[in-house]
C-alpha positions in Angstrom: -30.6 50.6 49.8 -28.7 53.7 48.8 -25.3 54.0 47.0 -26.4 50.3 45.6 -24.3 50.3 42.6 -25.6 47.8 40.4 -22.4 45.9 38.4 -22.5 45.7 34.1 -21.8 42.7 32.8 -18.6 42.8 32.5 -17.0 41.6 28.8 -13.9 39.6 29.0 -10.6 40.6 27.2 -7.3 40.3 26.4 -4.1 40.7 24.4 -6.1 38.8 21.7 -9.1 41.2 21.7 -12.7 40.4 22.5 -13.6 37.3 22.6 -17.6 37.1 21.2 -19.6 34.2 23.6 -22.0 34.0 20.4 -20.4 31.3 18.8 -22.0 28.7 20.8 -21.2 25.0 21.6 -18.9 23.2 19.2 -17.9 26.6 17.3 -14.8 27.0 19.5 -11.4 28.7 17.9 -9.8 25.6 19.0 -11.8 23.4 17.4 -12.0 25.1 14.1 -9.9 23.6 11.0 -9.1 24.4 7.6 -11.0 23.3 4.9 -10.1 22.3 1.3 -11.9 22.9 -1.9 -14.2 20.1 -3.0 -11.9 19.7 -5.6 -8.9 19.2 -3.5 -10.2 17.7 -0.8 -11.2 14.4 -3.0 -8.2 14.3 -4.9 -6.5 14.4 -1.6 -8.4 10.9 -0.2 -8.6 8.9 -3.8 -5.7 10.6 -5.2 -4.5 7.4 -6.8 -7.8 6.6 -8.5 -8.8 9.8 -9.7 -5.0 9.1 -11.9 -7.4 5.5 -13.4 -9.9 7.3 -13.9 -8.0 10.1 -15.7 -6.5 7.4 -17.4 -8.7 5.7 -18.3 -10.7 8.5 -20.2 -8.1 9.9 -21.8 -7.6 6.4 -23.2 -11.0 6.2 -24.3 -10.7 9.3 -26.8 -7.9 8.3 -28.0 -8.7 4.3 -28.8 -12.6 3.4 -29.4 -11.3 -0.1 -28.8 -10.4 0.8 -24.9 -13.8 0.4 -23.4 -14.7 -2.9 -25.9 -15.4 -5.6 -23.3 -12.8 -7.7 -25.1 -10.2 -5.8 -23.9 -11.4 -4.8 -20.6 -11.3 -8.0 -19.9 -7.8 -9.0 -21.0 -6.7 -5.9 -19.2 -7.7 -7.5 -16.3 -6.2 -10.3 -17.2 -3.1 -9.0 -17.4 -3.5 -7.7 -13.6 -4.2 -11.4 -12.2 -0.1 -12.7 -12.2 1.3 -9.4 -11.3 -1.6 -8.5 -8.5 -0.3 -11.7 -6.9 3.1 -10.5 -7.1 2.2 -7.6 -5.3 0.1 -8.9 -2.6 3.0 -10.4 -1.0 5.4 -7.7 -1.4 3.0 -5.7 0.3 3.2 -7.2 2.9 7.1 -7.3 3.1 7.3 -3.4 2.5 4.9 -2.9 4.9 7.7 -4.0 7.7 10.5 -1.6 5.7 11.6 -3.9 4.2 12.1 -5.2 0.5 12.7 -8.4 -1.7 14.0 -8.2 -5.3 14.1 -11.8 -5.5 10.4 -12.5 -6.7 11.5 -12.9 -10.1 14.0 -14.9 -9.5 12.0 -16.9 -7.1 9.0 -17.5 -10.0 11.5 -18.9 -12.2 12.7 -21.8 -9.3 9.1 -22.7 -8.6 8.5 -23.0 -12.7 11.4 -25.2 -13.8 11.7 -27.5 -10.0 7.7 -27.9 -10.0 8.0 -28.9 -14.0 11.0 -30.9 -12.7 9.0 -32.9 -10.6 6.4 -34.0 -12.8 8.6 -34.5 -16.7 11.3 -35.9 -15.7 10.4 -36.9 -12.1 7.2 -38.5 -13.5 5.5 -37.6 -10.4 2.1 -36.4 -10.7 1.0 -32.7 -11.2 -0.5 -31.5 -7.9 3.4 -33.1 -6.5 4.9 -30.8 -8.7 2.4 -27.7 -8.1 3.2 -27.9 -4.1 6.3 -28.3 -5.6 6.1 -24.9 -6.6 4.6 -23.8 -3.6 7.5 -24.7 -1.0 10.0 -23.2 -3.1 9.2 -20.1 -2.6 8.4 -20.3 1.0 11.2 -21.6 1.2 13.1 -18.7 -0.4 10.6 -16.2 1.1 12.0 -18.0 4.8 16.1 -17.8 3.7 15.3 -14.3 2.9 14.0 -13.8 6.5 16.3 -15.6 7.8 18.9 -13.2 6.5 17.5 -10.2 7.3 16.2 -11.2 10.8 18.9 -13.5 12.4 22.1 -12.5 10.2 21.3 -8.6 10.2 21.9 -8.7 6.4 20.1 -5.5 4.7 17.3 -6.5 3.2 18.0 -5.1 0.1 21.4 -7.0 -0.2 20.0 -10.2 1.4 17.4 -10.6 -1.7 19.7 -9.3 -4.6 22.1 -12.1 -2.9 18.6 -14.8 -3.4 17.8 -13.6 -6.9 21.4 -13.8 -8.5 21.6 -18.1 -6.6 17.7 -18.3 -7.9 18.3 -17.3 -11.5 21.4 -19.1 -11.9 20.1 -22.9 -10.1 17.3 -22.0 -12.4 19.6 -22.1 -15.4 21.8 -25.1 -14.1 19.3 -27.3 -14.0 17.2 -26.6 -17.2 20.8 -25.9 -19.4 19.2 -22.4 -20.0 16.6 -24.2 -22.0 12.3 -24.7 -20.6 10.8 -27.6 -19.5 7.7 -29.0 -21.4 5.0 -30.9 -21.9 2.8 -28.8 -19.0 -0.2 -30.9 -17.7 -3.5 -30.1 -18.4 -4.1 -28.9 -14.5 -2.2 -26.1 -14.4 -2.7 -24.7 -18.3 -6.9 -25.4 -17.1 -6.7 -23.2 -14.0 -4.8 -20.6 -16.3 -7.4 -20.5 -19.3 -10.3 -21.8 -17.9 -13.4 -18.8 -18.5 -17.1 -18.6 -17.0 -19.0 -16.4 -19.5 -16.0 -15.0 -21.6 -14.6 -14.3 -17.7 -11.5 -16.1 -16.6 -12.1 -17.6 -13.3 -8.1 -16.2 -12.5 -9.6 -12.8 -12.5 -12.3 -13.5 -9.1 -9.6 -16.1 -7.7 -7.1 -13.4 -7.5 -9.6 -11.1 -6.3 -10.9 -13.4 -3.6 -6.8 -13.7 -2.4 -6.4 -10.3 -2.2 -9.9 -9.9 -0.3 -7.6 -12.4 1.9 -5.0 -10.8 2.0 -7.3 -7.3 3.3 -8.7 -9.2 6.3 -5.1 -10.9 7.5 -3.6 -6.7 7.5 -6.9 -5.4 9.0 -8.6 -8.0 11.3 -6.1 -9.9 12.7 -3.3 -9.2 15.1 -0.1 -10.6 12.6 -2.0 -7.5 10.1 -1.5 -5.1 13.2 1.7 -6.5 14.5 2.9 -5.8 10.9 2.1 -1.8 11.0 3.5 -1.3 14.2 7.1 -3.2 12.8 7.1 -0.9 10.1 6.1 2.1 12.1 8.6 1.7 14.8 10.3 -1.3 15.5 11.6 -0.1 18.8 7.9 0.5 20.2 6.9 -2.5 18.5 9.6 -4.6 20.5 8.9 -2.2 24.6 4.9 -3.4 23.2 5.8 -7.2 23.5 5.4 -7.7 19.6 7.9 -10.4 18.1 9.5 -8.7 14.9 11.3 -11.1 14.0 9.0 -13.7 13.7 6.8 -10.9 12.0 9.3 -9.8 9.9 10.2 -13.5 8.4 6.4 -14.3 8.2 6.0 -11.4 6.5 9.0 -12.8 3.6 7.6 -16.3 3.5 4.5 -14.8 2.4 6.3 -12.7 0.0 8.2 -15.8 -1.1 4.4 -17.9 -1.1 3.1 -15.7 -3.8 5.9 -15.2 -6.2 6.0 -19.3 -6.2 2.0 -19.2 -7.3 2.6 -16.3 -9.7 5.9 -18.2 -11.4 3.1 -21.3 -11.2 0.7 -19.2 -13.3 3.4 -18.0 -15.5 3.9 -22.0 -16.1 0.4 -22.0 -17.1 0.4 -19.2 -19.4 4.0 -19.5 -21.1 3.3 -23.6 -21.9 6.4 -24.3 -20.1 8.5 -24.2 -17.2 11.1 -21.6 -18.2 13.6 -20.1 -16.2 13.2 -16.8 -17.5 9.3 -16.5 -16.0 9.5 -13.1 -13.9 12.5 -11.8 -15.4 12.8 -8.6 -14.5 9.5 -8.1 -12.6 10.8 -7.3 -9.4 11.2 -3.3 -10.8 7.6 -3.6 -11.7 6.1 -5.1 -8.8 7.4 -2.6 -6.7 6.8 0.1 -8.5 3.5 -1.0 -8.6 3.3 -1.5 -4.3 4.9 2.1 -3.8 2.4 3.8 -7.1 -0.2 1.8 -4.0 0.0 4.3 -1.5 2.9 1.7 0.4 5.2 3.4 1.4 8.4 2.1 1.6 9.3 3.5 4.7 6.9 0.8 6.2 3.7 1.2 8.3 1.5 2.8 5.6 -0.1 1.1 2.5 -3.1 -1.3 1.9 -3.9 -4.3 -0.5 -6.9 -2.2 -2.2 -4.0 1.2 -3.2 -1.7 -2.0 -4.4 -4.8 -3.4 -6.3 -4.8 -0.1 -7.9 -1.2 0.4 -8.8 -1.4 -3.2 -10.2 -4.2 -1.6 -12.9 -2.3 1.5 -13.6 0.8 -0.7 -14.6 -1.4 -2.4 -16.3 -3.3 -0.2 -18.0 0.1 1.8 -19.4 1.1 -1.8 -20.9 -2.4 -1.8 -22.4 -2.2 2.0 -23.7 1.3 1.1 -26.3 -0.4 -1.9 -27.5 -3.6 0.2 -28.2 -1.7 3.1 -30.2 0.7 1.9 -31.3 3.5 3.0 -29.4 6.7 1.0 -30.2 7.6 -1.4 -27.5 11.6 0.7 -27.0 8.9 3.2 -25.8 7.2 1.3 -23.2 9.2 1.8 -20.6 9.4 5.3 -21.3 5.9 6.5 -20.9 5.5 3.6 -18.0 8.1 6.1 -16.2 5.7 8.8 -17.2 3.0 7.7 -15.5 4.7 6.1 -12.7 5.8 9.6 -11.3 2.5 11.6 -12.1 1.0 8.9 -9.6 3.8 9.1 -7.1 3.9 12.5 -7.3 0.2 12.8 -6.8 0.5 10.0 -3.7 3.2 12.2 -1.9 0.8 15.7 -2.6 -1.8 13.5 -0.5 0.2 12.4 2.0 2.2 15.3 2.5 0.0 18.1 2.4 -3.7 17.5 2.3 -3.4 15.0 5.4 -1.7 17.3 6.8 -3.7 19.7 6.9 -7.3 18.2 7.6 -5.6 17.0 10.4 -4.0 20.5 11.5 -6.1 23.0 14.4 -5.9 26.1 13.4 -6.3 28.3 17.1 -7.3 31.7 16.8 -9.0 34.2 20.0 -7.8 34.4 22.9 -5.0 32.7 24.6 -5.9 29.5 27.2 -7.9 31.2 30.4 -4.8 31.1 33.4 -6.1 29.5 37.3 -5.2 33.6 38.2 -9.1 34.9 38.8 -9.7 38.2 38.1 -9.9 40.8 40.9 -13.5 41.9 41.5 -14.2 45.6 42.9 -17.0 46.0 45.6 -19.0 49.0 46.5 -19.8 50.0 49.8 -22.2 52.0 51.0 -19.6 55.0 51.3 -19.6 54.9 47.5 -15.6 54.0 47.9 -14.3 51.0 46.1 -12.6 48.5 48.1 -10.5 45.6 47.0 -12.5 41.8 47.6 -10.2 40.1 50.3 -8.7 43.6 51.6 -9.8 45.1 55.0 -12.0 47.7 54.5 
């Protein structure tokens, strides 16, 4: 037909310029993410593991003894009791709380369990059960003060720390209670093929704790309470019960660690676990568990415990005076914590952020397309000729 004009395909333009339609599916600007370098991404995802490996390599060059089987077994053995403490502490810190009474709880469990065995002539099994019950009761008292009385976790557990230590010293008059039954010493010192049974036992305990946090409703409730208590309440979670149980778990772990310390020290001592609280908290926080709650896991806690043990091991291997032990430990803790902050604050944020490029989103308004009449005059669609 004469006068017909063939319309050429139009190129969509906007304030941001021309959009290339050849991007293809899955390549739109809204889906473009900033990419980090391979090294930066690896460090960001595995920050603490990198620190542990680098520290191990450094110790290998500084001391030929470090990689010997005897030293490695000794290193893992040092991690066991600290690991038992730290597993329970992880539950409390995940709820946004803290427990500084675990050291005195261990001491109280140590002396009271030995008192039941030695002073009351009860079977060793009853004494061991007593130690666990003592730990659970102390944990329950901490939980009650925090949940029912509304006392700050730090203040509540400081009170328990002081009271528990005082009771332990008063009960023993400042001395130790001996002898320790063979059942307990054998549990601590038993070996198979040169490897202490305590190492796989603690690993099994850690695995069970990991399952509890990741595969159970209670574990999900802990993360919810630590993340946002108000939102957890609105979701129907019994916040007080979840918090109480976390402190009971920490108390039971401290009681168990107190019994293990009793077997290792071969006596019920009021000084068992003395001053270990800060080391435990440092190991858990280095492992990635946030002091604000809601973030962390057992695997990270074990790495934090391993790093702390490696520092002590390095001090011994390198002949560093014991007075410098805390200084070296503080430097390593700072380095690991700084890298952990980098991981959570920068790398994960960058990996999850979307960079938007190209034109702004299309509006609902449709462009006005011209029509061409036979007379060759342009008319706007929808308007009368």
